[in-house]
KEDONU-423668 format. One line per field, with one value per residue (C-alpha): residue number from 1; y, z, x. Coordinates in Angstrom, 2 decimals. Example, Ala and Ser with C-alpha at 12.3 -4.5 7.8 and 13.67 -1.06 7.14 Angstrom:
<rs>
k <- 1_2 $
y <- -4.50_-1.06 $
z <- 7.80_7.14 $
x <- 12.30_13.67 $
</rs>
This chain:
<rs>
k <- 1_2_3_4_5_6_7_8_9_10_11_12_13_14_15_16_17_18_19_20_21_22_23_24_25_26_27_28_29_30_31_32_33_34_35_36_37_38_39_40_41_42_43_44_45_46_47_48_49_50_51_52_53_54_55_56_57_58_59_60_61_62_63_64_65_66_67_68_69_70_71_72_73_74_75_76_77_78_79_80_81_82_83_84_85_86_87_88_89_90_91_92_93_94_95_96_97_98_99_100_101_102_103_104_105_106_107_108_109_110_111_112_113_114_115_116_117_118_119_120_121_122_123_124_125_126_127_128_129_130_131_132_133_134_135_136_137_138_139_140_141_142_143_144_145_146_147_148_149_150_151_152_153_154_155_156_157_158_159_160_161_162_163_164_165_166_167_168_169_170_171_172_173_174_175_176_177_178_179_180_181_182_183_184_185_186_187_188_189_190_191_192_193_194_195_196_197_198_199_200_201_202_203_204_205_206_207_208_209_210_211_212_213_214_215_216_217_218_219_220_221_222_223_224_225_226_227_228_229_230_231_232_233_234_235_236_237_238_239_240_241_242_243_244_245_246_247_248_249_250_251_252_253_254_255_256_257_258_259_260_261_262_263_264_265_266_267_268_269_270_271_272_273_274_275_276_277_278_279_280_281_282_283_284_285_286_287_288_289_290_291_292_293_294_295_296_297_298_299_300_301_302_303_304_305_306_307_308_309_310_311_312_313_314_315_316_317_318_319_320_321_322_323_324_325_326_327_328_329_330_331_332_333_334_335_336_337_338_339_340_341_342_343_344_345_346_347_348_349_350_351_352_353_354_355_356_357_358_359_360_361_362_363_364_365_366_367_368_369_370_371_372_373_374_375_376_377_378_379_380_381_382_383_384_385_386_387_388_389_390_391_392_393_394_395_396_397_398_399_400_401_402_403_404_405_406_407_408_409_410_411_412_413_414_415_416_417_418_419_420_421_422_423_424_425_426_427_428_429_430_431_432_433_434_435_436_437_438_439_440_441_442_443_444_445_446_447_448_449_450_451_452_453_454_455_456_457_458_459_460_461_462_463_464_465_466_467_468_469_470_471_472_473_474_475_476_477_478_479_480_481_482_483_484_485_486_487_488_489_490_491_492_493_494_495_496_497_498_499_500_501_502_503_504_505_506_507_508_509_510_511_512_513_514_515_516_517_518_519_520_521_522_523_524_525_526_527_528_529_530_531_532_533_534_535_536_537_538_539_540_541_542_543_544_545_546_547_548_549_550_551_552_553_554_555_556_557_558_559_560_561_562_563_564_565_566_567_568_569_570_571_572_573_574_575_576_577_578_579_580_581_582_583_584_585_586_587_588_589_590_591_592_593_594_595_596_597_598_599_600_601_602_603_604_605_606_607_608_609_610_611_612_613_614_615_616_617_618_619_620_621_622_623_624_625_626_627_628_629_630_631_632_633_634_635_636_637_638_639_640_641_642_643_644_645_646_647_648_649_650_651_652_653_654_655_656_657_658_659_660_661_662_663_664_665_666_667_668_669_670_671_672_673_674_675_676_677_678_679_680_681_682_683_684_685_686_687_688_689_690_691_692_693_694_695_696_697_698_699_700_701_702_703_704_705_706_707_708_709_710_711_712_713_714_715_716_717_718_719_720_721_722_723_724_725_726_727_728_729_730_731_732_733_734_735_736_737_738_739_740_741_742_743_744_745_746_747_748_749_750_751_752_753_754_755_756_757_758_759_760_761_762_763_764_765_766_767_768_769_770_771_772_773_774_775_776_777_778_779 $
y <- -127.57_-124.57_-121.28_-119.83_-116.62_-116.35_-113.28_-112.82_-110.71_-112.24_-111.98_-108.21_-107.38_-103.98_-103.92_-100.34_-97.75_-93.66_-93.08_-92.39_-95.23_-97.61_-98.94_-99.31_-101.03_-103.61_-104.54_-104.93_-107.15_-109.06_-110.71_-111.12_-113.12_-114.87_-115.54_-118.96_-119.14_-116.91_-118.52_-122.07_-119.99_-118.68_-122.14_-123.56_-120.40_-121.92_-125.36_-125.30_-124.29_-121.70_-120.26_-116.47_-114.81_-111.24_-110.57_-109.07_-105.45_-105.56_-105.53_-108.04_-110.33_-109.72_-105.91_-107.07_-109.27_-106.82_-103.78_-105.82_-109.77_-110.24_-110.48_-110.86_-112.33_-114.92_-115.56_-118.99_-118.19_-115.68_-114.89_-114.57_-117.10_-118.51_-116.56_-117.66_-116.02_-115.71_-117.76_-118.18_-120.74_-118.90_-119.73_-117.09_-117.00_-113.64_-114.29_-113.49_-109.80_-110.17_-111.65_-107.28_-107.16_-110.43_-112.47_-115.93_-116.52_-118.24_-119.38_-123.10_-124.69_-125.15_-128.62_-128.68_-125.84_-128.40_-130.48_-128.47_-127.51_-131.07_-131.07_-132.37_-130.51_-128.79_-130.31_-129.32_-129.44_-126.96_-124.21_-122.81_-118.65_-115.95_-113.07_-109.79_-106.83_-103.51_-100.38_-96.71_-94.61_-94.57_-91.39_-89.11_-90.11_-93.89_-95.77_-98.84_-100.22_-99.64_-101.13_-104.61_-105.07_-104.28_-106.98_-109.27_-109.04_-109.66_-112.53_-114.57_-114.22_-115.36_-118.19_-118.99_-121.10_-122.99_-120.65_-117.84_-114.35_-112.39_-108.79_-107.15_-104.55_-100.81_-99.63_-101.59_-99.29_-96.59_-98.17_-97.85_-100.84_-100.32_-100.36_-103.89_-105.44_-104.32_-106.37_-109.24_-109.27_-110.13_-112.96_-115.55_-113.54_-113.55_-117.36_-117.33_-119.20_-116.18_-112.37_-111.97_-108.36_-108.57_-106.68_-103.51_-99.82_-99.22_-102.16_-101.53_-98.07_-99.37_-101.75_-98.55_-96.48_-98.94_-99.02_-101.94_-101.43_-99.58_-102.45_-105.55_-103.75_-103.76_-107.14_-107.87_-105.59_-107.02_-110.48_-110.19_-108.36_-111.14_-113.89_-112.25_-111.79_-107.81_-106.61_-103.94_-103.26_-101.62_-104.93_-107.38_-110.60_-113.77_-116.51_-120.04_-119.75_-117.13_-113.10_-110.48_-106.68_-103.55_-99.91_-98.90_-95.37_-96.93_-97.64_-96.32_-95.75_-98.35_-100.98_-105.03_-106.44_-106.93_-110.87_-111.64_-109.98_-110.33_-108.59_-105.17_-102.44_-98.81_-96.08_-94.30_-97.76_-98.83_-97.22_-98.67_-102.09_-101.68_-101.17_-104.08_-106.44_-106.10_-107.11_-110.01_-113.55_-114.10_-117.38_-114.61_-113.19_-109.67_-110.46_-109.51_-111.04_-108.27_-107.91_-104.74_-103.72_-104.06_-101.70_-98.92_-99.50_-96.75_-97.42_-94.49_-95.07_-92.71_-92.25_-90.56_-88.09_-87.82_-89.25_-90.91_-92.85_-96.32_-97.59_-100.17_-99.13_-97.26_-97.32_-98.84_-99.98_-98.20_-99.81_-98.65_-102.33_-104.64_-105.46_-105.25_-101.28_-99.93_-101.17_-98.64_-94.93_-93.40_-94.50_-93.98_-90.52_-90.15_-91.29_-88.88_-86.15_-86.19_-86.07_-83.37_-81.43_-82.79_-81.59_-78.04_-77.73_-78.82_-82.55_-85.36_-88.80_-90.02_-91.12_-94.30_-95.59_-97.86_-96.64_-97.83_-97.76_-100.80_-100.22_-103.19_-101.96_-98.91_-97.25_-96.16_-94.45_-92.58_-91.12_-90.28_-88.20_-86.55_-85.42_-84.22_-86.09_-88.88_-85.87_-85.00_-88.99_-88.93_-86.46_-88.23_-90.82_-93.20_-93.73_-96.66_-99.47_-102.19_-103.15_-105.92_-107.85_-107.03_-106.09_-107.59_-111.19_-110.44_-109.51_-106.06_-106.28_-105.54_-102.70_-100.23_-102.45_-99.47_-99.97_-103.77_-103.69_-101.64_-103.73_-106.97_-105.46_-103.61_-106.67_-103.58_-104.79_-102.42_-101.90_-102.26_-100.11_-101.94_-101.45_-105.41_-108.13_-110.22_-109.75_-112.86_-113.63_-113.27_-112.89_-108.74_-108.77_-111.39_-108.12_-106.29_-108.03_-105.18_-105.42_-103.40_-103.24_-99.76_-97.64_-96.03_-92.65_-94.25_-95.80_-92.23_-90.78_-93.62_-92.64_-89.23_-89.88_-92.41_-94.95_-97.14_-95.25_-91.90_-90.76_-88.71_-87.04_-85.69_-85.84_-83.88_-85.18_-82.62_-78.96_-76.23_-74.29_-71.25_-73.85_-74.32_-78.10_-80.27_-82.74_-85.68_-83.91_-80.69_-82.65_-85.27_-84.62_-84.63_-87.21_-84.55_-83.36_-86.94_-87.50_-84.58_-85.48_-89.28_-88.05_-85.42_-87.67_-91.65_-91.84_-94.82_-94.06_-94.60_-98.26_-98.99_-97.43_-99.48_-102.71_-102.12_-103.95_-105.34_-108.93_-107.64_-104.27_-105.62_-105.71_-107.52_-110.56_-109.95_-110.56_-113.27_-116.89_-119.64_-123.09_-124.65_-127.96_-129.52_-131.43_-129.04_-129.86_-129.64_-128.30_-130.34_-128.44_-125.88_-124.57_-122.94_-125.41_-129.24_-132.22_-132.78_-136.05_-135.91_-136.97_-140.50_-142.97_-145.88_-148.28_-147.58_-149.24_-147.84_-149.51_-149.72_-147.22_-148.26_-147.93_-145.38_-147.71_-146.05_-142.54_-139.62_-136.18_-134.01_-130.61_-129.92_-126.59_-124.51_-121.98_-119.93_-122.07_-120.15_-121.33_-118.59_-120.89_-123.96_-122.84_-119.19_-117.13_-114.98_-114.58_-117.93_-117.85_-119.14_-121.16_-123.01_-126.38_-124.44_-122.33_-124.96_-126.78_-123.67_-123.34_-126.88_-126.18_-122.75_-120.79_-117.75_-116.04_-113.14_-114.71_-116.68_-114.88_-116.49_-119.18_-117.98_-117.89_-121.20_-123.29_-124.54_-126.70_-129.06_-129.70_-126.25_-126.06_-129.60_-127.84_-124.59_-126.37_-125.39_-122.60_-119.96_-117.59_-117.27_-120.61_-121.93_-125.66_-127.21_-129.93_-126.62_-126.00_-122.00_-121.66_-119.99_-120.52_-123.76_-126.65_-129.40_-132.34_-135.59_-137.56_-140.84_-139.43_-135.75_-134.00_-130.22_-129.47_-127.99_-129.81_-130.59_-132.18_-134.41_-135.31_-136.86_-139.00_-140.11_-141.08_-142.35_-144.73_-145.64_-143.82_-142.30_-138.40_-136.91_-133.27_-132.03_-128.75_-126.74_-124.46_-122.60_-124.36_-123.79_-120.35_-117.59_-118.10_-121.00_-121.77_-125.78_-125.85_-126.19_-129.28_-130.85_-129.48_-132.04_-134.41_-134.51_-134.39_-137.80_-136.37_-138.60_-137.06_-133.93_-133.59_-130.47_-128.72_-127.05_-126.55_-123.57_-124.81_-124.29_-126.00_-128.70_-129.21_-129.29_-131.82_-134.34_-133.35_-134.68_-137.74_-136.10_-137.52_-134.45_-135.29_-133.50_-133.86_-133.40_-130.75_-129.30_-132.00_-131.04_-132.50_-131.01_-131.93_-135.63_-135.08_-135.22_-133.59_-135.01_-137.36_-140.35_-142.85_-142.79_-145.78_-145.24_-147.91_-146.99_-150.01_-149.95_-146.52_-147.65_-144.73_-142.86_-139.14_-137.76_-141.30_-141.41_-143.72_-144.28_-143.16_-145.39_-143.76_-144.98_-142.72_-144.80_-141.61_-141.68_-144.96_-144.33_-141.26_-141.07_-138.15_-137.48_-138.04_-134.81_-136.23_-134.60_-135.40_-138.71_-136.78_-136.55_-140.08_-141.12_-138.46_-139.83_-143.87_-142.50_-140.88_-137.32_-135.90_-135.68_-139.33_-139.61_-137.21_-138.72_-142.19_-141.35_-139.68_-142.84_-145.05 $
z <- 14.05_15.37_15.05_18.40_19.49_23.12_24.82_27.19_30.04_33.32_34.34_34.84_38.36_39.95_41.50_41.15_41.48_41.75_39.77_36.10_36.26_37.25_33.58_32.54_36.04_35.99_32.48_32.96_36.00_34.22_31.77_34.36_35.96_33.29_30.99_30.78_30.77_27.56_25.89_26.26_24.88_22.13_20.98_20.97_18.45_16.03_16.65_15.75_12.86_12.65_16.14_17.16_20.30_21.30_23.71_27.00_27.69_24.64_26.81_28.45_26.19_26.35_25.23_22.53_21.55_21.26_19.78_17.11_17.12_16.83_13.28_13.80_10.47_9.76_6.06_5.16_2.76_1.15_-1.82_0.82_-1.13_2.33_5.36_8.70_12.06_14.24_17.59_20.77_23.63_25.82_28.39_30.97_32.03_30.62_27.37_27.39_26.57_23.17_23.37_23.92_20.24_19.31_18.80_20.62_23.31_26.50_29.06_29.32_31.33_29.58_29.61_27.33_25.40_24.97_23.32_21.20_19.49_19.10_16.88_19.92_19.92_22.35_24.24_26.11_27.43_25.27_27.90_28.49_27.46_30.06_28.39_30.37_29.06_29.52_29.71_30.08_30.28_33.06_34.98_34.82_38.20_37.32_35.36_33.25_35.78_38.46_35.86_35.64_39.69_39.83_36.81_38.46_42.03_40.40_38.04_40.60_43.09_40.17_39.49_35.69_35.69_32.96_31.05_28.12_29.30_26.14_26.60_24.61_24.97_23.96_27.26_25.35_22.52_24.78_25.97_24.09_22.66_25.53_27.79_26.75_26.43_30.57_31.09_29.06_30.52_34.04_32.61_35.23_37.94_37.78_36.57_32.94_29.94_28.19_28.66_24.94_23.02_19.34_16.72_15.77_14.33_17.39_16.90_13.54_14.65_17.28_14.52_12.61_15.50_16.55_13.17_11.20_7.33_6.34_3.57_6.00_8.16_4.74_4.55_8.19_7.89_4.71_5.94_9.21_7.69_5.03_7.67_9.93_12.65_12.67_15.59_16.64_20.14_19.57_18.82_21.42_21.96_23.17_25.02_26.26_29.62_32.39_32.00_34.01_33.38_34.80_34.10_33.66_35.32_38.65_38.93_41.76_41.88_44.12_44.76_45.16_48.24_50.72_49.73_46.32_42.83_43.58_46.61_45.63_48.06_47.59_48.05_50.42_52.36_52.10_55.44_57.51_55.50_56.28_59.86_60.49_59.09_62.04_64.00_62.19_62.08_59.26_58.34_56.62_53.12_54.87_58.21_59.33_63.11_64.98_68.90_69.79_72.41_68.98_66.29_67.33_67.12_65.57_64.37_63.27_61.15_60.18_56.39_54.60_57.54_58.01_60.53_59.30_61.26_60.13_60.85_60.25_56.90_55.38_52.10_51.13_47.85_44.74_41.53_38.02_36.37_34.20_31.17_32.17_32.56_31.12_27.65_27.97_27.36_29.24_32.62_32.09_30.70_33.37_36.33_34.55_34.30_37.78_38.66_36.34_38.65_41.80_41.29_40.50_43.56_45.17_46.74_46.80_47.56_50.76_50.00_51.65_49.37_46.66_43.74_39.85_36.49_34.38_30.82_28.94_25.72_25.03_23.07_26.66_27.29_24.13_24.62_27.97_26.39_23.92_26.12_28.69_31.39_32.04_33.71_35.93_37.28_37.44_40.47_42.39_41.92_39.31_36.87_34.54_35.54_32.94_30.37_32.01_34.02_37.31_40.30_39.22_38.56_41.98_40.98_43.30_44.67_47.91_50.17_51.43_54.65_57.12_55.83_55.96_59.68_60.65_59.49_61.11_63.93_64.59_63.13_60.76_58.53_55.68_51.87_48.28_45.66_42.17_38.93_38.20_38.18_41.24_44.87_46.52_49.58_49.49_45.77_45.67_48.00_51.30_53.71_52.58_54.08_52.97_48.93_46.92_42.74_41.72_38.54_37.81_38.97_42.27_42.33_42.32_44.55_47.51_47.00_47.47_50.74_51.79_53.70_52.76_55.42_53.87_53.60_50.12_50.89_53.88_54.46_52.09_50.46_51.90_51.40_48.44_48.61_50.41_52.81_52.08_51.68_48.34_47.91_45.42_43.63_43.03_40.96_39.20_35.56_33.93_31.54_28.42_29.43_29.07_25.74_24.19_25.09_23.62_20.43_20.11_21.22_21.28_17.34_14.33_13.84_17.95_17.52_14.01_15.13_18.40_16.88_12.91_14.94_17.69_17.29_16.92_19.27_22.37_21.78_24.78_23.40_19.82_21.40_23.58_22.63_21.70_21.69_18.19_17.28_17.27_20.51_24.03_25.28_29.08_31.32_34.04_37.66_36.15_38.75_36.43_33.35_34.27_32.50_33.84_34.36_32.79_29.28_30.52_29.00_27.40_27.15_23.91_25.75_29.20_32.37_34.26_36.66_40.22_42.95_45.98_49.19_52.71_51.10_54.20_53.54_52.65_53.28_54.04_53.11_52.55_49.76_47.26_47.52_44.70_42.09_44.19_47.29_45.68_43.38_44.51_41.78_44.54_46.79_47.69_51.49_52.78_55.44_52.72_51.29_47.98_49.47_51.50_47.84_46.27_48.85_48.94_45.02_45.70_45.38_47.40_48.96_47.18_43.38_44.60_42.34_42.19_42.07_38.49_37.40_38.69_36.81_34.38_37.20_38.96_41.63_43.01_41.92_43.75_46.93_46.21_45.71_49.06_49.87_50.21_53.48_53.70_53.55_55.58_55.80_58.57_59.99_61.26_63.98_63.11_62.45_58.90_56.65_54.31_56.71_57.53_59.71_59.32_60.10_61.21_63.92_64.42_63.42_62.04_59.15_55.69_52.96_50.85_53.82_55.14_51.26_50.85_53.75_52.98_48.95_50.65_52.35_49.58_50.66_48.30_48.88_48.68_49.15_50.85_49.58_49.29_46.85_43.66_44.15_42.10_41.35_39.74_37.44_35.16_36.00_35.23_38.35_40.42_39.24_38.07_42.04_43.56_41.11_42.31_45.59_45.27_44.94_43.45_43.71_45.10_46.51_46.11_46.16_43.17_40.99_38.65_34.94_34.09_37.29_36.79_33.43_34.88_37.02_34.60_32.21_35.04_35.78_39.49_39.48_40.31_43.05_43.69_46.59_45.93_46.47_49.91_51.19_52.38_54.56_58.07_56.75_57.09_60.33_58.19_59.40_56.94_59.81_58.39_55.70_52.33_49.53_46.37_43.63_40.21_38.45_36.52_34.86_33.42_34.42_32.89_32.51_35.90_37.84_41.02_42.75_46.48_48.86_51.99_55.15_58.37_60.27_62.59_61.93_57.95_56.75_53.42_51.09_47.30_45.42_41.44_38.87_37.42_34.29_31.97_28.28_26.91_25.82_29.49_30.44_27.48_29.48_32.98_31.52_29.71_33.21_31.71_28.61_28.04_28.00_25.90_23.11_23.26_23.01_19.73_18.13_18.64_17.45 $
x <- -6.31_-8.46_-7.40_-5.61_-5.03_-2.88_-2.88_-0.11_-1.55_-1.76_2.18_2.60_2.28_2.12_5.42_5.89_3.27_2.78_5.93_6.53_8.50_6.18_5.26_8.94_9.95_7.33_7.40_11.31_10.68_7.59_10.52_13.23_10.66_8.84_11.49_11.90_7.76_7.50_10.23_7.76_5.18_7.08_8.58_4.66_3.62_6.43_6.25_2.58_0.15_-2.56_-1.07_-0.45_0.91_-0.10_3.13_3.07_2.18_-0.14_-3.63_-5.97_-7.38_-10.88_-10.48_-8.08_-10.69_-13.26_-11.18_-9.09_-9.67_-13.07_-14.54_-18.44_-18.87_-16.04_-14.64_-14.29_-11.98_-10.00_-12.42_-14.89_-17.20_-18.75_-19.75_-20.46_-20.78_-18.00_-17.90_-15.27_-14.55_-11.61_-9.84_-11.10_-14.92_-14.25_-14.66_-18.19_-17.33_-17.91_-21.13_-21.80_-20.41_-23.11_-20.28_-21.65_-18.57_-18.10_-15.17_-13.95_-11.33_-7.48_-8.37_-11.27_-9.52_-6.51_-8.96_-10.44_-7.20_-6.84_-10.44_-12.70_-15.78_-17.59_-20.37_-22.72_-26.89_-28.91_-29.26_-32.30_-32.53_-33.37_-34.35_-33.55_-35.76_-34.07_-36.07_-35.34_-32.49_-29.21_-29.31_-26.73_-25.16_-24.82_-22.47_-22.35_-20.72_-23.35_-25.73_-23.35_-22.95_-26.99_-27.32_-25.14_-27.03_-30.32_-29.55_-27.51_-30.39_-32.55_-30.06_-29.02_-26.01_-25.73_-28.15_-28.19_-29.13_-30.20_-30.52_-33.62_-35.72_-35.60_-33.08_-30.28_-30.88_-29.30_-26.58_-23.07_-21.05_-18.94_-21.69_-23.42_-19.65_-19.22_-22.72_-21.71_-18.27_-19.50_-21.94_-19.61_-20.11_-24.12_-23.59_-24.92_-22.74_-23.37_-25.12_-25.98_-26.52_-27.41_-25.76_-27.44_-26.18_-24.42_-22.07_-21.32_-20.74_-18.23_-16.68_-15.97_-15.08_-11.87_-10.69_-12.37_-12.36_-15.38_-15.62_-16.01_-18.23_-20.40_-20.36_-20.99_-23.90_-25.18_-24.72_-26.57_-29.64_-29.80_-29.95_-32.15_-29.42_-29.63_-31.37_-34.25_-34.06_-37.54_-39.01_-40.62_-38.94_-40.80_-38.81_-40.40_-38.13_-37.73_-38.04_-36.63_-36.98_-34.65_-35.75_-32.20_-33.37_-33.72_-30.05_-28.12_-24.48_-23.34_-20.18_-20.01_-18.35_-16.48_-16.02_-18.38_-19.30_-22.68_-23.05_-24.08_-24.15_-25.70_-22.94_-25.33_-25.46_-21.64_-20.58_-23.40_-22.42_-19.20_-19.65_-22.16_-20.04_-17.42_-19.30_-20.80_-18.51_-16.17_-18.23_-20.74_-19.93_-20.44_-18.65_-15.24_-15.27_-13.93_-14.74_-16.52_-13.28_-11.49_-13.21_-11.98_-8.85_-6.32_-2.44_-0.63_2.18_4.99_5.19_7.95_8.08_4.40_1.95_-1.02_-3.88_-5.32_-8.71_-11.07_-12.37_-8.89_-8.37_-5.09_-5.30_-7.29_-6.70_-8.42_-7.99_-9.78_-10.76_-14.59_-14.07_-10.90_-12.44_-15.09_-14.14_-17.25_-16.02_-12.35_-12.86_-14.89_-12.50_-10.08_-12.52_-13.28_-9.61_-9.10_-11.50_-10.23_-6.68_-8.18_-9.83_-6.49_-7.63_-4.78_-4.44_-2.65_0.26_0.83_-2.68_-1.20_-2.91_-2.65_-3.96_-3.75_-5.51_-6.20_-4.74_-2.37_-5.71_-6.96_-3.33_-3.77_-7.22_-6.49_-3.36_-5.38_-7.91_-5.05_-6.21_-3.72_-1.79_-4.39_-4.72_-0.99_-1.49_-3.78_-1.29_-2.58_0.35_-0.11_1.42_1.49_-0.85_-2.78_-4.83_-3.07_-4.66_-7.77_-5.94_-4.62_-1.18_-1.55_2.55_3.11_2.12_4.42_6.05_5.13_1.05_1.64_3.01_0.39_-2.52_-0.75_-0.24_-3.90_-5.67_-7.12_-9.82_-8.77_-10.14_-9.18_-11.56_-10.72_-12.63_-12.38_-14.83_-13.99_-13.11_-12.88_-11.47_-7.39_-7.57_-7.20_-4.15_-3.74_-4.30_-7.11_-10.38_-12.75_-12.66_-14.85_-15.83_-16.84_-16.82_-13.41_-14.29_-15.87_-12.07_-10.60_-13.12_-12.93_-9.12_-9.60_-11.53_-9.20_-11.87_-14.62_-17.34_-17.30_-21.08_-20.42_-23.83_-23.05_-19.01_-16.46_-13.86_-11.69_-11.42_-10.33_-7.48_-9.92_-10.60_-14.14_-15.70_-15.58_-18.22_-17.62_-21.08_-18.85_-16.48_-18.24_-18.72_-21.67_-22.87_-23.09_-19.11_-17.78_-19.67_-18.56_-14.86_-15.49_-16.80_-13.57_-10.90_-11.44_-10.31_-10.21_-6.75_-5.61_-7.02_-5.54_-2.20_-1.94_-2.89_-0.81_2.04_0.98_2.63_6.15_5.64_7.09_11.12_11.90_9.87_11.29_15.07_13.58_15.07_13.17_14.28_14.11_12.61_8.68_9.91_10.17_13.47_12.33_15.34_16.13_16.33_13.35_11.29_8.64_8.26_8.29_6.62_3.60_1.83_-1.54_-0.34_1.06_-1.35_-0.17_-3.37_-5.47_-8.48_-8.63_-8.70_-12.32_-12.85_-12.27_-14.96_-14.20_-13.88_-13.57_-12.15_-11.80_-12.96_-9.81_-12.09_-15.78_-16.56_-19.81_-21.07_-19.31_-16.22_-14.22_-11.55_-9.48_-10.10_-8.86_-6.05_-5.25_-3.15_-1.59_1.56_3.58_4.16_8.03_6.16_3.37_4.17_4.53_7.17_8.71_9.54_10.54_13.39_14.54_15.32_17.03_14.53_14.42_11.33_12.07_12.28_8.61_6.70_3.13_1.19_-0.12_3.24_4.15_1.40_3.73_5.13_2.63_4.76_3.97_0.66_-0.21_1.29_-0.71_-3.77_-6.11_-3.76_-6.21_-5.32_-8.87_-10.30_-13.08_-13.14_-15.43_-12.59_-11.00_-13.85_-13.26_-9.66_-9.94_-6.66_-5.55_-5.44_-7.10_-7.86_-5.74_-9.20_-7.23_-5.67_-7.33_-4.20_-4.42_-1.93_-1.52_-4.21_-1.30_0.92_-2.40_-3.30_-0.07_-0.34_-3.60_-1.95_1.23_-1.51_-3.31_-6.15_-9.06_-10.05_-13.34_-14.61_-18.14_-18.89_-21.95_-23.95_-21.82_-18.86_-16.13_-17.47_-15.01_-12.35_-11.98_-8.58_-8.10_-5.80_-9.16_-9.38_-5.75_-4.72_-7.37_-6.60_-3.10_-4.00_-5.61_-9.22_-11.73_-15.26_-16.56_-20.35_-21.89_-25.11_-24.57_-21.73_-20.98_-20.70_-16.94_-15.63_-17.99_-16.56_-13.40_-13.60_-14.90_-12.13_-9.42_-11.41_-12.90_-16.51_-18.93_-21.71_-24.49_-26.89_-30.44_-32.25_-32.59_-30.29_-26.57_-24.02_-24.94_-28.69_-27.36_-25.67_-21.99_-19.11_-16.50_-14.63_-16.34_-15.56_-17.41_-17.63_-18.99_-19.51_-18.93_-19.77_-16.36_-17.06_-20.70_-22.90_-25.49_-26.46_-28.03_-27.95_-28.78_-26.24_-25.57_-23.09_-22.41_-20.52_-19.40_-21.68_-24.46_-27.05_-26.65_-24.98_-25.68_-27.40_-28.41_-26.67_-26.80_-24.15_-23.40_-21.83_-24.42_-23.85_-22.77_-19.58_-18.73_-19.28_-17.03_-14.66_-14.74_-14.43_-11.20_-9.67_-9.93_-10.51_-6.63_-6.54_-9.63_-8.22_-4.64_-6.30_-8.29_-5.31_-3.48_-5.93 $
</rs>
């Protein structure tokens, strides 16, 4: 009922890198691994009206949207008699990137998106608008990436979850459209529902630069001006809510990490920040917990006949990746020009470092080639590995065996630097504990340095052919140089050529056979696509919601538990419940693929829930990993194995959590998985917007501790039993209800029901949004 564009961008992996054949080999493997899933998607596009699929290898959804799909102003019919503003909801949290172009868009979970496709409207509490005033101009040494990491740090500290952030002020006019899109992209990281920039002349110039027809852009301008929607950033704006301000001239080069995207660190402070983290407990967002006597460990590897030393802080992975930055010609050309200057000085990247370039669209390759910069990036190991999310989503592939073995044997805290938007624990790579977000030029710089402990001001990157030291300042391109190259090399015809046949440009996709018919034929024995249990609703009227009686706590977790912790997208290990299942069904470890690729199989995904190798569960008394305590006996086991025991005994489950529960990706499996494990409710200090909505959508009740209260302050360790009277599901928005426990110290405590709208109350009564929509369609 609603137009749907599906861009396939999460399936390609960096199996091959640092070679001219990397792109072709990675794309070939992508189809070998995912052919069954792709056939299913192709069937869906043919079986349903109003849907388009942008095939694999075309780019990243948000960049494709920015460069091609977004309309800004929509035509209601062919003769253009009715115009209205473009808007968007997307199943990825970084859908907000399009806010930089003045299109109101935000992320939702896949569950909610499915309901929207079937005609269900989006409901939300009317958000507060936070005004963020930008003044001044960025220094010549700072990039849009430095700016967005600074904004992310500021906004996360202020607290803008569930709010719209609107950027205004004269500083906005100094930013390119691509810079604005970079800032809008990371709204999920700073917590906002949107990070919005209004349309001005630079927006229109961008539409023309990306190949939109001039007559279409003229209509957009006239419509927006006529309706008072055209932005003048010199005008001051008034806000009834919070106000924030940033002078762009104060932004300095920075990174974020090692575990969260809002933990900004100035580049000058990173060496100390990392070294201090070695002694800090791993429960800290800055800590690694390395004993003093192990902090000087050196592991020597023999790599292709040459010896290299690996220590704490050594860089093993450097990736220019993600729509956040590859959509921005300024930082991409800056990386290429820095590489050119480095090559001229004779600098090289150590061969054991896994380097990759993953552009968000083919246009990036085109303008890097035109500027004659792609060859220089390749000389430093940054060959194009694919057009997709790749390392940013965790599809970074394996490190070389010699490197992996040294990291494991030496218990080394090694680093990854990527131009992505997320660096949660276990996400980028299982073996990199220090993961830092940085601009593309800084990714190249750290790759040249080979470590994150370098002081760029005092230490050289290497020496030139004459033995003279080469510092980062010696090869950093000027802003004027980058701007001049962008003007001459980023051309409208590149976008037109790239997208003119985008739906049919992939030969492998064109040759892929899709099952016929309006009903999908489920393949018995498939380990990729299985008929899920979420639609098995037979009664028109829902049964009353049963109260929760004597539930056990499956996990007791702290703050900033992300959807990556709950439902990781990366590697499936052989000894995990998911790996055991696949081997029992004849799949060898080499063919496991990732959890992200197995999302069509609920039996794998249930076993992969809470399977993050960096999960910290207070029931495990300091042991890190995907395990919990089976409370009735005190036995320690994988989370899924414990959940299965509880379910077999007919016991309900809850989860105790801290602040920002469910932050990060919008992935609905972070709600589907716990539902399949028998979780009935989550009790947390606070929630990220999309995940809370997803919990409601799967019939899991989100409950919130009152301000200043949490499980620790109540003396609860998670080994109690919990009972909650749900009044047959007849609850009210924001209602206070009582949780009873078996704790002598805290026999009961109050919580707030986080069903935030009347529509959500209806979803919960029906056992979830999918059951609600099915019953409405059947009525």
